[in-house]
Structures are given as C-alpha cells and as structure tokens.
DRENPA-3360 file (N, C-alpha, C; in nm, 2 decimals, always signed):
BEGIN
1 = MQGSRECV = +9.35/+7.53/+10.85/+9.27/+7.65/+10.83/+9.36/+7.77/+10.86 ~ +9.48/+7.75/+10.92/+9.57/+7.86/+10.95/+9.63/+7.92/+10.83 ~ +9.67/+7.83/+10.74/+9.74/+7.87/+10.61/+9.64/+7.96/+10.53 ~ +9.52/+7.92/+10.52/+9.42/+7.99/+10.45/+9.41/+8.14/+10.50 ~ +9.41/+8.15/+10.63/+9.40/+8.28/+10.69/+9.52/+8.37/+10.65 ~ +9.64/+8.31/+10.65/+9.76/+8.39/+10.62/+9.75/+8.43/+10.47 ~ +9.71/+8.34/+10.39/+9.70/+8.37/+10.24/+9.61/+8.49/+10.22 ~ +9.49/+8.49/+10.29/+9.40/+8.60/+10.27/+9.46/+8.73/+10.32;
9 = HEMIALMT = +9.53/+8.72/+10.43/+9.59/+8.84/+10.49/+9.69/+8.90/+10.39 ~ +9.77/+8.82/+10.32/+9.87/+8.87/+10.23/+9.79/+8.93/+10.11 ~ +9.69/+8.86/+10.06/+9.61/+8.91/+9.94/+9.55/+9.05/+9.97 ~ +9.50/+9.07/+10.09/+9.44/+9.19/+10.13/+9.55/+9.30/+10.13 ~ +9.66/+9.27/+10.19/+9.77/+9.37/+10.20/+9.81/+9.42/+10.06 ~ +9.81/+9.33/+9.96/+9.84/+9.37/+9.82/+9.73/+9.46/+9.76 ~ +9.61/+9.43/+9.80/+9.50/+9.50/+9.74/+9.49/+9.64/+9.80 ~ +9.53/+9.65/+9.93/+9.52/+9.78/+10.00/+9.63/+9.88/+9.94;
% end
C-alpha cells in the first residue's frame, strides 16, 4: 500500500 501512496503523490505533483 506504500507504493500506491507514492504514485498518487507524484501524480498530484504533476497535476498541480
């Protein structure tokens, strides 16, 4: 579940 959290964080950073 840790990898999923990191992926989401990176995706959000790109969207921002």
